[in-house]
A tleap script that builds the chain and sets N, CA, C and O, in Angstrom:
source leaprc.protein.ff14SB
mol = sequence {
  NMET ALA GLY VAL ASN ASP PHE ASN GLY GLN
  ILE ILE GLU GLU PHE HIE ALA ASN GLY GLY
  LYS LEU GLY GLY PRO PHE ALA GLY ALA GLN
  MET LEU LEU LEU HIE HIE LYS GLY ALA LYS
  THR GLY THR GLU ARG VAL ASN PRO VAL ALA
  TYR ARG ARG LEU GLY ASP SER LEU VAL VAL
  PHE ALA SER LYS GLY GLY ALA PRO THR ASN
  PRO ASP TRP TYR TYR ASN LEU ARG ALA HIE
  PRO HIE THR THR VAL GLU VAL GLY SER GLU
  THR ILE PRO VAL VAL ALA ARG VAL ALA ASP
  ASP ALA GLU ARG ALA PRO ILE TRP GLU ALA
  GLN LYS ARG ASP ASN PRO GLY PHE ALA ASP
  TYR GLU THR LYS THR THR ARG GLN ILE PRO
  VAL VAL ILE LEU GLU ARG ALA CGLU
}
set mol.1.N position { 0.638 -1.472 -0.003 }
set mol.1.CA position { 0.126 -0.079 -0.376 }
set mol.1.C position { 0.819 1.032 0.212 }
set mol.1.O position { 0.169 1.813 0.907 }
set mol.2.N position { 2.177 1.230 0.012 }
set mol.2.CA position { 2.867 2.331 0.124 }
set mol.2.C position { 3.081 2.707 -1.220 }
set mol.2.O position { 4.049 3.466 -1.253 }
set mol.3.N position { 2.507 2.471 -2.581 }
set mol.3.CA position { 2.609 3.195 -3.387 }
set mol.3.C position { 1.485 4.009 -3.801 }
set mol.3.O position { 1.591 4.627 -4.861 }
set mol.4.N position { 0.084 4.127 -2.898 }
set mol.4.CA position { -0.972 5.141 -2.884 }
set mol.4.C position { -0.190 5.918 -2.133 }
set mol.4.O position { 0.220 7.024 -2.488 }
set mol.5.N position { 0.122 5.208 -0.740 }
set mol.5.CA position { 0.685 6.365 -0.072 }
set mol.5.C position { 1.610 7.672 -0.452 }
set mol.5.O position { 1.526 8.868 -0.172 }
set mol.6.N position { 2.689 6.747 -1.353 }
set mol.6.CA position { 3.922 7.397 -2.010 }
set mol.6.C position { 2.545 8.633 -3.144 }
set mol.6.O position { 2.436 9.851 -3.278 }
set mol.7.N position { 1.941 7.678 -3.583 }
set mol.7.CA position { 1.342 8.811 -4.407 }
set mol.7.C position { 0.112 10.188 -4.182 }
set mol.7.O position { -0.290 11.030 -4.985 }
set mol.8.N position { -0.140 10.003 -3.092 }
set mol.8.CA position { -1.430 10.545 -2.599 }
set mol.8.C position { -0.145 11.786 -2.000 }
set mol.8.O position { -0.529 12.954 -1.945 }
set mol.9.N position { 1.274 11.485 -1.592 }
set mol.9.CA position { 2.157 12.189 -0.961 }
set mol.9.C position { 2.150 13.372 -1.841 }
set mol.9.O position { 1.778 14.540 -1.738 }
set mol.10.N position { 2.753 12.565 -2.833 }
set mol.10.CA position { 2.848 13.897 -4.401 }
set mol.10.C position { 1.490 14.923 -4.941 }
set mol.10.O position { 1.446 16.054 -5.424 }
set mol.11.N position { 0.543 13.994 -4.621 }
set mol.11.CA position { -0.468 15.423 -4.887 }
set mol.11.C position { -0.496 16.349 -3.317 }
set mol.11.O position { -0.547 17.578 -3.373 }
set mol.12.N position { -0.468 15.840 -2.355 }
set mol.12.CA position { -0.606 16.819 -1.393 }
set mol.12.C position { -0.080 17.522 -1.340 }
set mol.12.O position { -0.665 18.599 -1.223 }
set mol.13.N position { 2.004 17.547 -1.389 }
set mol.13.CA position { 3.021 18.132 -1.900 }
set mol.13.C position { 2.897 19.480 -3.185 }
set mol.13.O position { 3.295 20.644 -3.206 }
set mol.14.N position { 2.380 18.889 -3.852 }
set mol.14.CA position { 2.040 19.750 -5.142 }
set mol.14.C position { 0.708 20.492 -5.221 }
set mol.14.O position { 0.379 21.307 -6.083 }
set mol.15.N position { 0.084 20.121 -4.298 }
set mol.15.CA position { -1.399 21.042 -3.734 }
set mol.15.C position { -0.891 22.302 -2.789 }
set mol.15.O position { -1.276 23.469 -2.866 }
set mol.16.N position { -0.082 21.837 -2.031 }
set mol.16.CA position { 0.620 23.010 -1.063 }
set mol.16.C position { 1.374 23.988 -1.716 }
set mol.16.O position { 1.119 25.165 -1.465 }
set mol.17.N position { 2.535 23.619 -2.759 }
set mol.17.CA position { 3.359 24.248 -3.197 }
set mol.17.C position { 2.424 25.059 -4.625 }
set mol.17.O position { 3.019 25.633 -5.537 }
set mol.18.N position { 1.489 24.988 -4.579 }
set mol.18.CA position { 0.569 25.633 -6.082 }
set mol.18.C position { -0.452 25.927 -5.094 }
set mol.18.O position { -1.498 25.358 -5.406 }
set mol.19.N position { -0.550 26.597 -4.021 }
set mol.19.CA position { -2.380 27.047 -3.628 }
set mol.19.C position { -3.098 26.587 -4.444 }
set mol.19.O position { -3.527 27.175 -5.436 }
set mol.20.N position { -3.436 24.836 -3.932 }
set mol.20.CA position { -4.534 24.114 -4.375 }
set mol.20.C position { -4.303 23.335 -5.557 }
set mol.20.O position { -4.787 22.207 -5.658 }
set mol.21.N position { -3.561 23.877 -6.510 }
set mol.21.CA position { -3.378 23.890 -7.886 }
set mol.21.C position { -2.752 22.201 -8.436 }
set mol.21.O position { -1.790 21.651 -7.898 }
set mol.22.N position { -3.358 21.749 -9.313 }
set mol.22.CA position { -2.577 20.549 -9.727 }
set mol.22.C position { -2.528 20.644 -10.938 }
set mol.22.O position { -3.184 21.453 -11.594 }
set mol.23.N position { -1.368 19.438 -11.593 }
set mol.23.CA position { -1.174 19.548 -12.856 }
set mol.23.C position { -1.095 17.926 -13.253 }
set mol.23.O position { -1.206 17.004 -12.444 }
set mol.24.N position { -0.934 17.833 -14.314 }
set mol.24.CA position { -1.044 15.947 -15.202 }
set mol.24.C position { -1.969 15.979 -14.899 }
set mol.24.O position { -2.620 17.023 -14.867 }
set mol.25.N position { -2.603 14.330 -14.395 }
set mol.25.CA position { -4.047 14.163 -14.640 }
set mol.25.C position { -5.080 14.968 -14.013 }
set mol.25.O position { -6.191 15.009 -14.543 }
set mol.26.N position { -4.857 15.574 -13.007 }
set mol.26.CA position { -5.716 16.092 -12.349 }
set mol.26.C position { -5.517 17.646 -12.476 }
set mol.26.O position { -5.700 18.370 -11.498 }
set mol.27.N position { -5.087 18.212 -13.864 }
set mol.27.CA position { -4.933 19.703 -13.925 }
set mol.27.C position { -6.428 19.874 -14.505 }
set mol.27.O position { -6.932 19.100 -15.319 }
set mol.28.N position { -7.113 21.113 -13.906 }
set mol.28.CA position { -7.983 21.720 -13.446 }
set mol.28.C position { -9.136 20.920 -12.972 }
set mol.28.O position { -10.221 21.445 -13.221 }
set mol.29.N position { -9.176 19.858 -12.393 }
set mol.29.CA position { -9.816 18.965 -11.380 }
set mol.29.C position { -9.980 20.154 -10.417 }
set mol.29.O position { -9.579 21.318 -10.410 }
set mol.30.N position { -10.671 19.451 -9.675 }
set mol.30.CA position { -11.422 20.253 -8.495 }
set mol.30.C position { -11.244 19.430 -7.512 }
set mol.30.O position { -12.118 18.572 -7.382 }
set mol.31.N position { -9.690 19.424 -6.193 }
set mol.31.CA position { -9.593 18.815 -5.261 }
set mol.31.C position { -9.383 19.316 -4.594 }
set mol.31.O position { -8.904 20.389 -4.959 }
set mol.32.N position { -9.488 19.132 -3.069 }
set mol.32.CA position { -9.666 19.377 -1.851 }
set mol.32.C position { -8.476 18.663 -1.374 }
set mol.32.O position { -7.991 17.890 -2.201 }
set mol.33.N position { -7.876 18.741 -0.207 }
set mol.33.CA position { -7.469 17.403 0.820 }
set mol.33.C position { -8.398 17.466 1.853 }
set mol.33.O position { -8.760 18.554 2.301 }
set mol.34.N position { -8.800 16.459 2.255 }
set mol.34.CA position { -9.592 16.316 3.125 }
set mol.34.C position { -8.953 15.509 4.728 }
set mol.34.O position { -8.888 14.280 4.735 }
set mol.35.N position { -8.699 15.973 5.471 }
set mol.35.CA position { -8.678 15.464 6.715 }
set mol.35.C position { -9.094 14.676 7.517 }
set mol.35.O position { -10.183 15.117 7.883 }
set mol.36.N position { -8.902 13.854 7.969 }
set mol.36.CA position { -9.765 12.849 8.522 }
set mol.36.C position { -8.937 11.688 9.998 }
set mol.36.O position { -7.781 11.884 10.374 }
set mol.37.N position { -9.561 10.917 10.412 }
set mol.37.CA position { -9.150 10.693 12.035 }
set mol.37.C position { -9.827 9.150 11.435 }
set mol.37.O position { -10.886 8.868 10.873 }
set mol.38.N position { -8.538 8.291 11.907 }
set mol.38.CA position { -8.507 6.818 11.870 }
set mol.38.C position { -10.038 6.319 12.805 }
set mol.38.O position { -10.055 6.935 13.871 }
set mol.39.N position { -11.163 5.464 12.663 }
set mol.39.CA position { -12.121 5.309 12.970 }
set mol.39.C position { -11.497 4.803 14.415 }
set mol.39.O position { -11.555 5.132 15.600 }
set mol.40.N position { -10.903 3.863 13.639 }
set mol.40.CA position { -10.329 2.637 15.008 }
set mol.40.C position { -9.227 2.991 15.776 }
set mol.40.O position { -9.203 2.959 17.007 }
set mol.41.N position { -8.055 3.422 14.845 }
set mol.41.CA position { -7.102 4.197 15.499 }
set mol.41.C position { -6.702 5.468 15.638 }
set mol.41.O position { -5.554 5.833 15.895 }
set mol.42.N position { -7.606 6.116 15.477 }
set mol.42.CA position { -7.394 7.682 15.643 }
set mol.42.C position { -6.535 8.768 15.075 }
set mol.42.O position { -6.450 9.984 15.248 }
set mol.43.N position { -5.722 7.576 14.079 }
set mol.43.CA position { -4.292 8.381 13.625 }
set mol.43.C position { -5.165 9.060 12.719 }
set mol.43.O position { -6.247 8.716 12.243 }
set mol.44.N position { -4.064 10.715 12.489 }
set mol.44.CA position { -4.568 11.540 11.364 }
set mol.44.C position { -3.892 11.230 10.245 }
set mol.44.O position { -2.733 10.823 10.170 }
set mol.45.N position { -4.896 11.503 9.109 }
set mol.45.CA position { -4.779 11.072 7.471 }
set mol.45.C position { -5.105 12.281 6.589 }
set mol.45.O position { -5.416 13.325 7.163 }
set mol.46.N position { -5.088 12.266 6.010 }
set mol.46.CA position { -5.155 13.456 4.767 }
set mol.46.C position { -5.295 12.545 3.234 }
set mol.46.O position { -4.629 11.543 2.971 }
set mol.47.N position { -6.030 12.994 2.598 }
set mol.47.CA position { -6.372 12.292 1.006 }
set mol.47.C position { -6.879 13.394 0.020 }
set mol.47.O position { -8.055 13.754 -0.032 }
set mol.48.N position { -6.090 13.784 -0.588 }
set mol.48.CA position { -7.114 14.548 -2.146 }
set mol.48.C position { -7.713 13.722 -2.581 }
set mol.48.O position { -7.382 12.578 -2.890 }
set mol.49.N position { -9.041 14.450 -2.667 }
set mol.49.CA position { -10.182 13.768 -3.167 }
set mol.49.C position { -11.067 14.950 -4.230 }
set mol.49.O position { -11.087 16.173 -4.093 }
set mol.50.N position { -11.443 14.496 -4.811 }
set mol.50.CA position { -12.305 15.265 -6.169 }
set mol.50.C position { -14.077 16.129 -5.123 }
set mol.50.O position { -14.855 15.592 -4.333 }
set mol.51.N position { -14.028 17.626 -5.700 }
set mol.51.CA position { -15.047 17.831 -4.788 }
set mol.51.C position { -15.634 18.771 -5.922 }
set mol.51.O position { -15.174 19.227 -6.969 }
set mol.52.N position { -17.133 18.885 -5.108 }
set mol.52.CA position { -18.219 19.743 -6.357 }
set mol.52.C position { -18.467 20.441 -5.139 }
set mol.52.O position { -18.379 19.937 -4.020 }
set mol.53.N position { -18.857 21.918 -5.462 }
set mol.53.CA position { -19.640 22.762 -4.913 }
set mol.53.C position { -21.289 22.622 -4.722 }
set mol.53.O position { -22.011 22.140 -5.595 }
set mol.54.N position { -21.635 22.981 -3.800 }
set mol.54.CA position { -23.462 22.714 -2.949 }
set mol.54.C position { -23.507 23.649 -2.274 }
set mol.54.O position { -22.986 23.491 -1.170 }
set mol.55.N position { -24.156 25.124 -2.583 }
set mol.55.CA position { -24.314 26.164 -1.989 }
set mol.55.C position { -22.978 26.512 -1.236 }
set mol.55.O position { -22.131 27.156 -1.856 }
set mol.56.N position { -22.781 26.199 -0.182 }
set mol.56.CA position { -22.075 26.875 0.768 }
set mol.56.C position { -21.647 25.305 1.327 }
set mol.56.O position { -21.248 25.178 2.485 }
set mol.57.N position { -21.728 24.486 0.691 }
set mol.57.CA position { -21.146 22.983 1.255 }
set mol.57.C position { -20.233 22.709 0.498 }
set mol.57.O position { -19.849 23.659 -0.184 }
set mol.58.N position { -19.643 21.602 0.327 }
set mol.58.CA position { -18.608 21.160 -0.360 }
set mol.58.C position { -19.013 19.452 -0.480 }
set mol.58.O position { -19.346 18.940 0.588 }
set mol.59.N position { -19.005 18.754 -1.432 }
set mol.59.CA position { -19.282 17.573 -1.857 }
set mol.59.C position { -18.298 16.764 -2.137 }
set mol.59.O position { -17.393 17.268 -2.802 }
set mol.60.N position { -18.183 15.636 -1.831 }
set mol.60.CA position { -16.667 14.275 -2.369 }
set mol.60.C position { -17.702 13.044 -2.525 }
set mol.60.O position { -18.877 12.888 -2.193 }
set mol.61.N position { -17.137 12.570 -2.910 }
set mol.61.CA position { -17.766 10.853 -3.500 }
set mol.61.C position { -16.798 9.956 -3.129 }
set mol.61.O position { -15.630 10.174 -3.449 }
set mol.62.N position { -17.084 9.035 -2.540 }
set mol.62.CA position { -16.533 8.002 -2.063 }
set mol.62.C position { -16.440 6.743 -2.825 }
set mol.62.O position { -16.537 5.651 -2.267 }
set mol.63.N position { -16.196 6.923 -4.471 }
set mol.63.CA position { -16.308 6.471 -5.481 }
set mol.63.C position { -14.498 4.856 -4.948 }
set mol.63.O position { -14.744 3.658 -4.808 }
set mol.64.N position { -13.845 5.128 -4.883 }
set mol.64.CA position { -12.392 4.532 -4.151 }
set mol.64.C position { -12.069 3.781 -6.181 }
set mol.64.O position { -11.877 2.625 -6.560 }
set mol.65.N position { -12.127 4.719 -6.746 }
set mol.65.CA position { -12.312 4.362 -8.405 }
set mol.65.C position { -13.609 2.994 -8.786 }
set mol.65.O position { -13.427 2.123 -9.636 }
set mol.66.N position { -14.521 3.088 -8.157 }
set mol.66.CA position { -15.250 1.827 -8.684 }
set mol.66.C position { -15.091 0.620 -7.476 }
set mol.66.O position { -15.964 -0.174 -7.124 }
set mol.67.N position { -13.912 0.724 -7.038 }
set mol.67.CA position { -13.703 -0.165 -6.143 }
set mol.67.C position { -15.002 -1.258 -5.370 }
set mol.67.O position { -16.080 -0.708 -5.146 }
set mol.68.N position { -14.882 -2.501 -5.057 }
set mol.68.CA position { -16.130 -3.094 -4.445 }
set mol.68.C position { -16.312 -2.644 -3.025 }
set mol.68.O position { -17.112 -3.322 -2.381 }
set mol.69.N position { -15.846 -1.829 -2.518 }
set mol.69.CA position { -15.763 -1.067 -1.068 }
set mol.69.C position { -15.366 0.423 -1.104 }
set mol.69.O position { -14.753 1.210 -1.824 }
set mol.70.N position { -15.974 0.389 -0.062 }
set mol.70.CA position { -15.557 2.182 0.141 }
set mol.70.C position { -14.558 2.613 0.896 }
set mol.70.O position { -14.281 2.075 1.968 }
set mol.71.N position { -13.878 3.691 0.381 }
set mol.71.CA position { -12.640 4.252 1.247 }
set mol.71.C position { -12.401 3.987 2.351 }
set mol.71.O position { -13.330 3.602 3.061 }
set mol.72.N position { -11.295 4.078 2.800 }
set mol.72.CA position { -11.370 3.609 4.407 }
set mol.72.C position { -11.498 5.664 5.188 }
set mol.72.O position { -11.969 5.825 6.314 }
set mol.73.N position { -11.091 6.687 4.488 }
set mol.73.CA position { -11.924 8.004 4.633 }
set mol.73.C position { -13.264 7.843 4.594 }
set mol.73.O position { -13.702 8.710 5.351 }
set mol.74.N position { -13.983 7.350 4.232 }
set mol.74.CA position { -15.531 7.504 4.469 }
set mol.74.C position { -15.932 6.270 6.147 }
set mol.74.O position { -16.804 6.295 7.014 }
set mol.75.N position { -15.325 5.808 6.001 }
set mol.75.CA position { -15.187 5.211 7.717 }
set mol.75.C position { -14.722 5.883 8.635 }
set mol.75.O position { -14.887 5.494 9.791 }
set mol.76.N position { -14.163 6.828 8.418 }
set mol.76.CA position { -13.017 7.998 9.244 }
set mol.76.C position { -14.520 8.634 9.504 }
set mol.76.O position { -15.164 8.480 10.542 }
set mol.77.N position { -14.940 9.378 8.346 }
set mol.77.CA position { -15.610 10.415 8.463 }
set mol.77.C position { -17.029 10.123 9.600 }
set mol.77.O position { -17.436 10.728 10.591 }
set mol.78.N position { -17.505 8.842 8.838 }
set mol.78.CA position { -18.508 8.207 9.482 }
set mol.78.C position { -18.617 8.364 11.289 }
set mol.78.O position { -19.487 8.505 12.149 }
set mol.79.N position { -17.450 8.263 11.205 }
set mol.79.CA position { -16.563 7.529 13.158 }
set mol.79.C position { -16.751 8.482 13.647 }
set mol.79.O position { -17.389 8.611 14.691 }
set mol.80.N position { -15.869 10.016 12.542 }
set mol.80.CA position { -15.410 11.224 13.654 }
set mol.80.C position { -15.791 12.466 11.890 }
set mol.80.O position { -15.205 13.017 10.958 }
set mol.81.N position { -17.000 12.277 12.413 }
set mol.81.CA position { -17.522 13.921 11.620 }
set mol.81.C position { -17.573 15.316 10.913 }
set mol.81.O position { -17.879 15.947 9.901 }
set mol.82.N position { -16.922 15.346 12.493 }
set mol.82.CA position { -16.095 17.024 12.628 }
set mol.82.C position { -14.827 17.019 12.130 }
set mol.82.O position { -14.044 16.303 12.754 }
set mol.83.N position { -14.218 17.845 10.808 }
set mol.83.CA position { -13.228 17.789 10.223 }
set mol.83.C position { -12.486 18.814 9.601 }
set mol.83.O position { -12.915 19.907 9.972 }
set mol.84.N position { -11.591 18.905 8.844 }
set mol.84.CA position { -11.116 20.057 7.948 }
set mol.84.C position { -11.056 19.670 6.826 }
set mol.84.O position { -11.371 18.511 6.554 }
set mol.85.N position { -10.655 20.504 5.933 }
set mol.85.CA position { -10.715 20.897 4.185 }
set mol.85.C position { -9.757 21.126 4.031 }
set mol.85.O position { -9.230 21.351 5.121 }
set mol.86.N position { -8.768 21.278 2.860 }
set mol.86.CA position { -7.890 22.276 2.395 }
set mol.86.C position { -8.395 23.040 1.196 }
set mol.86.O position { -7.714 22.580 0.279 }
set mol.87.N position { -9.042 23.766 0.786 }
set mol.87.CA position { -9.339 24.082 -0.578 }
set mol.87.C position { -8.391 25.646 -1.104 }
set mol.87.O position { -8.413 26.761 -0.581 }
set mol.88.N position { -7.758 25.242 -2.099 }
set mol.88.CA position { -6.816 26.333 -2.870 }
set mol.88.C position { -6.019 26.562 -1.409 }
set mol.88.O position { -5.503 25.534 -0.971 }
set mol.89.N position { -5.874 27.610 -0.707 }
set mol.89.CA position { -5.237 28.110 0.187 }
set mol.89.C position { -5.895 28.029 1.426 }
set mol.89.O position { -5.185 28.470 2.330 }
set mol.90.N position { -6.660 27.747 1.683 }
set mol.90.CA position { -7.675 28.212 3.078 }
set mol.90.C position { -8.216 26.640 3.079 }
set mol.90.O position { -8.547 25.931 2.129 }
set mol.91.N position { -8.164 26.244 5.132 }
set mol.91.CA position { -8.597 25.204 5.779 }
set mol.91.C position { -9.589 26.044 6.120 }
set mol.91.O position { -9.691 27.213 6.493 }
set mol.92.N position { -10.330 25.082 5.878 }
set mol.92.CA position { -12.126 25.174 6.412 }
set mol.92.C position { -12.484 24.309 7.150 }
set mol.92.O position { -11.983 23.213 6.900 }
set mol.93.N position { -13.351 24.359 8.208 }
set mol.93.CA position { -13.805 23.467 9.135 }
set mol.93.C position { -15.332 23.378 8.787 }
set mol.93.O position { -16.182 24.213 8.477 }
set mol.94.N position { -15.325 21.526 9.032 }
set mol.94.CA position { -16.517 21.061 8.020 }
set mol.94.C position { -17.437 19.619 9.296 }
set mol.94.O position { -17.040 18.895 10.209 }
set mol.95.N position { -18.234 19.771 8.879 }
set mol.95.CA position { -19.082 18.361 9.371 }
set mol.95.C position { -19.419 17.523 8.350 }
set mol.95.O position { -20.125 18.088 7.515 }
set mol.96.N position { -19.195 16.485 8.132 }
set mol.96.CA position { -19.653 15.522 7.096 }
set mol.96.C position { -21.102 14.369 7.433 }
set mol.96.O position { -21.405 13.666 8.397 }
set mol.97.N position { -21.543 14.561 6.490 }
set mol.97.CA position { -23.105 13.630 6.604 }
set mol.97.C position { -22.966 13.459 5.034 }
set mol.97.O position { -22.493 14.108 4.101 }
set mol.98.N position { -23.675 12.159 5.236 }
set mol.98.CA position { -23.920 10.935 4.073 }
set mol.98.C position { -25.125 11.685 3.735 }
set mol.98.O position { -26.004 12.025 4.526 }
set mol.99.N position { -25.081 11.899 2.541 }
set mol.99.CA position { -26.744 12.215 2.035 }
set mol.99.C position { -27.292 11.422 1.764 }
set mol.99.O position { -26.740 10.448 1.252 }
set mol.100.N position { -29.272 11.479 2.078 }
set mol.100.CA position { -29.462 10.468 2.052 }
set mol.100.C position { -30.344 10.343 0.539 }
set mol.100.O position { -30.514 11.402 -0.065 }
set mol.101.N position { -30.867 9.144 -0.034 }
set mol.101.CA position { -31.234 9.049 -1.697 }
set mol.101.C position { -31.837 9.823 -2.173 }
set mol.101.O position { -31.553 9.759 -3.369 }
set mol.102.N position { -32.663 10.706 -1.991 }
set mol.102.CA position { -33.461 11.867 -2.272 }
set mol.102.C position { -32.896 13.113 -2.852 }
set mol.102.O position { -33.325 13.732 -3.826 }
set mol.103.N position { -31.377 13.518 -1.752 }
set mol.103.CA position { -30.493 14.330 -2.078 }
set mol.103.C position { -29.322 13.999 -2.368 }
set mol.103.O position { -28.512 14.898 -2.593 }
set mol.104.N position { -28.951 12.736 -2.437 }
set mol.104.CA position { -27.738 12.253 -3.363 }
set mol.104.C position { -28.371 12.263 -4.756 }
set mol.104.O position { -27.612 12.749 -5.595 }
set mol.105.N position { -29.340 11.934 -5.146 }
set mol.105.CA position { -29.612 11.756 -7.092 }
set mol.105.C position { -29.136 13.025 -7.720 }
set mol.105.O position { -28.045 12.984 -8.289 }
set mol.106.N position { -29.673 13.926 -7.700 }
set mol.106.CA position { -29.241 15.303 -8.375 }
set mol.106.C position { -27.838 14.974 -8.027 }
set mol.106.O position { -27.413 14.135 -8.820 }
set mol.107.N position { -27.081 15.271 -7.262 }
set mol.107.CA position { -25.929 15.647 -6.935 }
set mol.107.C position { -25.117 14.905 -7.736 }
set mol.107.O position { -24.098 15.327 -8.284 }
set mol.108.N position { -25.702 13.442 -7.835 }
set mol.108.CA position { -24.521 12.389 -8.071 }
set mol.108.C position { -24.692 12.340 -9.583 }
set mol.108.O position { -23.720 12.053 -10.281 }
set mol.109.N position { -26.432 12.729 -10.375 }
set mol.109.CA position { -26.056 12.732 -11.605 }
set mol.109.C position { -25.855 14.211 -12.082 }
set mol.109.O position { -26.613 14.649 -12.947 }
set mol.110.N position { -24.991 14.899 -11.623 }
set mol.110.CA position { -24.187 16.219 -12.085 }
set mol.110.C position { -22.640 15.888 -11.838 }
set mol.110.O position { -21.812 16.358 -12.618 }
set mol.111.N position { -22.316 15.236 -10.968 }
set mol.111.CA position { -20.988 14.696 -10.991 }
set mol.111.C position { -20.799 14.405 -12.034 }
set mol.111.O position { -20.249 15.057 -12.921 }
set mol.112.N position { -21.449 12.872 -12.075 }
set mol.112.CA position { -21.370 12.014 -13.163 }
set mol.112.C position { -21.059 12.514 -14.693 }
set mol.112.O position { -20.118 12.169 -15.407 }
set mol.113.N position { -22.473 13.729 -15.085 }
set mol.113.CA position { -22.456 14.986 -16.223 }
set mol.113.C position { -21.107 15.674 -16.147 }
set mol.113.O position { -20.352 15.591 -17.116 }
set mol.114.N position { -20.818 16.222 -15.265 }
set mol.114.CA position { -19.738 17.074 -15.243 }
set mol.114.C position { -17.975 16.486 -14.910 }
set mol.114.O position { -16.919 17.105 -14.777 }
set mol.115.N position { -18.312 15.058 -14.868 }
set mol.115.CA position { -16.676 13.977 -14.577 }
set mol.115.C position { -17.233 12.500 -15.205 }
set mol.115.O position { -17.336 11.383 -14.698 }
set mol.116.N position { -17.371 12.741 -15.811 }
set mol.116.CA position { -17.557 10.808 -16.899 }
set mol.116.C position { -16.747 9.984 -16.368 }
set mol.116.O position { -17.045 8.812 -16.601 }
set mol.117.N position { -15.686 10.162 -15.642 }
set mol.117.CA position { -14.672 9.222 -14.952 }
set mol.117.C position { -15.559 8.267 -13.937 }
set mol.117.O position { -15.392 7.094 -13.603 }
set mol.118.N position { -16.882 9.534 -13.469 }
set mol.118.CA position { -17.216 8.881 -12.283 }
set mol.118.C position { -18.722 7.913 -12.939 }
set mol.118.O position { -19.059 6.977 -12.214 }
set mol.119.N position { -19.339 8.077 -13.887 }
set mol.119.CA position { -20.280 7.557 -14.623 }
set mol.119.C position { -19.182 5.649 -14.617 }
set mol.119.O position { -19.527 4.512 -14.296 }
set mol.120.N position { -18.144 6.111 -15.032 }
set mol.120.CA position { -17.322 4.543 -15.417 }
set mol.120.C position { -16.980 4.068 -14.153 }
set mol.120.O position { -16.722 2.868 -14.062 }
set mol.121.N position { -16.916 4.905 -12.970 }
set mol.121.CA position { -16.529 4.022 -11.694 }
set mol.121.C position { -17.854 3.643 -11.050 }
set mol.121.O position { -17.759 2.675 -10.296 }
set mol.122.N position { -18.919 4.110 -11.154 }
set mol.122.CA position { -19.868 3.094 -11.068 }
set mol.122.C position { -20.215 1.757 -11.607 }
set mol.122.O position { -20.434 0.744 -10.943 }
set mol.123.N position { -20.238 1.891 -12.960 }
set mol.123.CA position { -19.756 0.670 -13.930 }
set mol.123.C position { -19.530 -0.463 -13.291 }
set mol.123.O position { -20.169 -1.514 -13.235 }
set mol.124.N position { -18.322 -0.037 -12.716 }
set mol.124.CA position { -17.296 -1.211 -12.250 }
set mol.124.C position { -17.985 -1.812 -10.723 }
set mol.124.O position { -17.827 -2.996 -10.426 }
set mol.125.N position { -18.612 -1.040 -9.980 }
set mol.125.CA position { -18.965 -2.016 -8.586 }
set mol.125.C position { -20.168 -1.824 -8.710 }
set mol.125.O position { -20.598 -0.936 -9.446 }
set mol.126.N position { -21.062 -2.743 -7.905 }
set mol.126.CA position { -22.371 -2.893 -7.376 }
set mol.126.C position { -22.909 -2.585 -6.123 }
set mol.126.O position { -23.940 -2.951 -5.559 }
set mol.127.N position { -21.902 -1.756 -5.774 }
set mol.127.CA position { -22.141 -0.573 -4.454 }
set mol.127.C position { -22.855 0.568 -4.807 }
set mol.127.O position { -22.672 1.090 -5.907 }
set mol.128.N position { -23.983 1.202 -3.656 }
set mol.128.CA position { -24.074 2.274 -4.408 }
set mol.128.C position { -23.077 3.622 -3.993 }
set mol.128.O position { -23.255 4.018 -2.841 }
set mol.129.N position { -21.999 4.406 -4.843 }
set mol.129.CA position { -21.279 5.257 -4.278 }
set mol.129.C position { -21.607 6.593 -3.209 }
set mol.129.O position { -21.881 7.779 -3.395 }
set mol.130.N position { -21.510 6.134 -2.569 }
set mol.130.CA position { -21.667 7.283 -1.230 }
set mol.130.C position { -21.428 8.860 -1.459 }
set mol.130.O position { -20.291 9.181 -1.803 }
set mol.131.N position { -22.410 9.894 -1.300 }
set mol.131.CA position { -22.160 11.047 -1.346 }
set mol.131.C position { -22.276 11.889 -0.620 }
set mol.131.O position { -23.350 12.442 -0.388 }
set mol.132.N position { -20.938 12.240 0.023 }
set mol.132.CA position { -20.693 13.134 1.365 }
set mol.132.C position { -20.738 14.396 1.404 }
set mol.132.O position { -20.213 14.890 0.406 }
set mol.133.N position { -21.311 15.453 2.440 }
set mol.133.CA position { -21.649 16.791 2.018 }
set mol.133.C position { -20.645 16.992 3.353 }
set mol.133.O position { -20.341 16.176 4.223 }
set mol.134.N position { -20.400 17.857 3.243 }
set mol.134.CA position { -19.434 18.868 4.356 }
set mol.134.C position { -19.941 19.831 4.019 }
set mol.134.O position { -19.896 20.355 2.906 }
set mol.135.N position { -20.662 20.284 5.263 }
set mol.135.CA position { -20.809 21.531 5.530 }
set mol.135.C position { -20.038 22.719 6.859 }
set mol.135.O position { -19.694 22.515 8.023 }
set mol.136.N position { -20.014 23.827 6.069 }
set mol.136.CA position { -18.900 24.297 7.292 }
set mol.136.C position { -19.390 24.257 8.762 }
set mol.136.O position { -20.554 24.383 9.143 }
set mol.137.N position { -18.185 24.039 9.583 }
set mol.137.CA position { -18.812 24.116 10.889 }
set mol.137.C position { -18.609 25.696 11.489 }
set mol.137.O position { -17.744 26.559 11.336 }
set mol.138.N position { -19.916 25.597 12.279 }
set mol.138.CA position { -19.467 26.929 13.182 }
set mol.138.C position { -18.566 27.121 13.836 }
set mol.138.O position { -18.443 28.200 14.416 }
savepdb mol mol.pdb
quit
């Protein structure tokens, strides 16, 4: 798994060096850094994640590239929903919640329309890909 951590580490380094802008395969993509605490270990972690805006909130997608299981960060946010994200050069405190089915549908459809790779992820798995809303914390 070191390969994934190395890859994420390079993205995080580039994100910090360029005020949240990424190049290569992520050029032009809306990416944030999602901070989360391990559900079992309490270990602080950071993952680069694609997002979209929804009013004053941000939305992330637990796609894991269409894998059969949700990403670890999804379970971590369920256990510890109060966290922070980095968007550009801003750090924002947020509270994570999973969108219910009615709320999820239009958000997920818009994400697939605007980013066709997400439609591809959906075809690779039998699970419903969770949509996680990150609401600004007071």
